[in-house]
C-alpha positions in Angstrom: 89.8 -5.1 -107.5 93.0 -3.3 -106.5 95.5 -1.9 -109.0 97.9 -4.7 -108.2 95.3 -7.4 -109.1 94.5 -5.6 -112.3 98.1 -5.5 -113.3 98.7 -9.1 -112.3 95.6 -10.3 -114.3 96.7 -8.2 -117.4 100.2 -9.8 -117.3 98.5 -13.2 -117.1 96.3 -12.4 -120.1 99.1 -11.1 -122.3 101.3 -14.0 -121.3 98.7 -16.6 -122.4 97.7 -14.8 -125.6 101.4 -14.4 -126.4 102.1 -18.1 -126.0 99.1 -19.0 -128.1 100.2 -16.6 -130.8 97.1 -14.3 -130.5 99.2 -11.2 -130.1 96.6 -9.0 -131.8 94.1 -9.6 -129.0 93.5 -7.0 -126.3 92.0 -7.1 -122.8 89.5 -4.5 -121.7 88.0 -4.4 -118.3 84.2 -4.5 -118.2 82.0 -2.8 -115.6 83.5 -2.8 -112.1 80.6 -4.7 -110.6 80.4 -7.3 -113.4 81.5 -11.0 -113.0 81.0 -11.6 -116.7 83.3 -11.9 -119.7 82.8 -11.5 -123.5 84.9 -12.4 -126.5 84.5 -10.0 -129.5 86.1 -11.8 -132.4 85.3 -8.9 -134.8 87.3 -6.5 -132.7 89.8 -9.0 -131.2 88.9 -7.8 -127.7 88.1 -9.7 -124.6 86.1 -7.9 -121.9 86.5 -9.2 -118.4 84.4 -8.2 -115.3 86.7 -7.6 -112.4 84.1 -8.7 -109.9 84.4 -12.4 -111.0 85.4 -14.8 -108.2 88.3 -16.0 -110.3 89.4 -13.5 -112.9 92.2 -15.6 -114.3 89.8 -18.5 -114.9 87.4 -16.2 -116.6 90.2 -14.9 -118.8 91.0 -18.5 -119.9 87.3 -19.1 -120.5 87.2 -16.1 -122.9 90.5 -17.0 -124.5 89.1 -20.5 -125.2 86.5 -18.8 -127.4 89.2 -17.4 -129.7 90.0 -20.8 -131.4 86.7 -22.5 -131.0 83.9 -20.0 -131.9 84.6 -18.7 -135.4 81.0 -19.3 -136.5 77.9 -17.9 -135.0 75.5 -19.8 -132.9 76.3 -22.1 -129.9 79.6 -20.8 -128.5 79.9 -23.5 -125.9 80.1 -26.7 -128.0 82.3 -29.7 -127.1 85.4 -28.2 -128.8 85.1 -25.1 -126.6 85.1 -27.2 -123.4 88.0 -29.3 -124.5 90.1 -26.2 -125.3 89.0 -24.4 -122.1 89.9 -27.4 -119.8 93.3 -27.8 -121.5 94.0 -24.1 -120.9 93.0 -24.5 -117.2 95.3 -27.5 -116.9 98.2 -25.6 -118.4 97.8 -22.1 -116.9 95.9 -22.7 -113.6 96.6 -26.3 -112.6 94.2 -27.6 -110.0 91.5 -25.0 -110.8 88.1 -26.5 -111.4 85.3 -25.2 -113.6 83.1 -22.7 -111.9 79.6 -23.8 -110.9 78.3 -21.7 -113.7 80.7 -23.4 -116.2 79.6 -26.8 -115.0 76.0 -25.9 -115.5 76.7 -24.5 -119.0 78.7 -27.6 -120.0 75.9 -29.8 -118.9 73.3 -27.8 -120.9 75.3 -27.6 -124.1 77.1 -31.0 -124.0 75.0 -33.1 -121.7 77.9 -33.9 -119.3 
């Protein structure tokens, strides 16, 4: 991912967490070849893999974890999906869940 894309995605991240009043959260880039993301509540850090097909969607997926996954265990419960889909509607209108997200939602929620 080029430097412009990294800066654009960082601006997007900090805009969203700012609007959600999660100003203490930071974005850290994960391995260059990784498409994955992680939310580390104990450190208030979100790792994002720049190789993801839609980095902004991945950022919103991880941000959705901030408010919905305070306890350990299943981090993709119904509350998570409701929050994530609302974030997608607001910040990336018209963007659908990834195929991986659709699979996870079906596994964890049955729909």
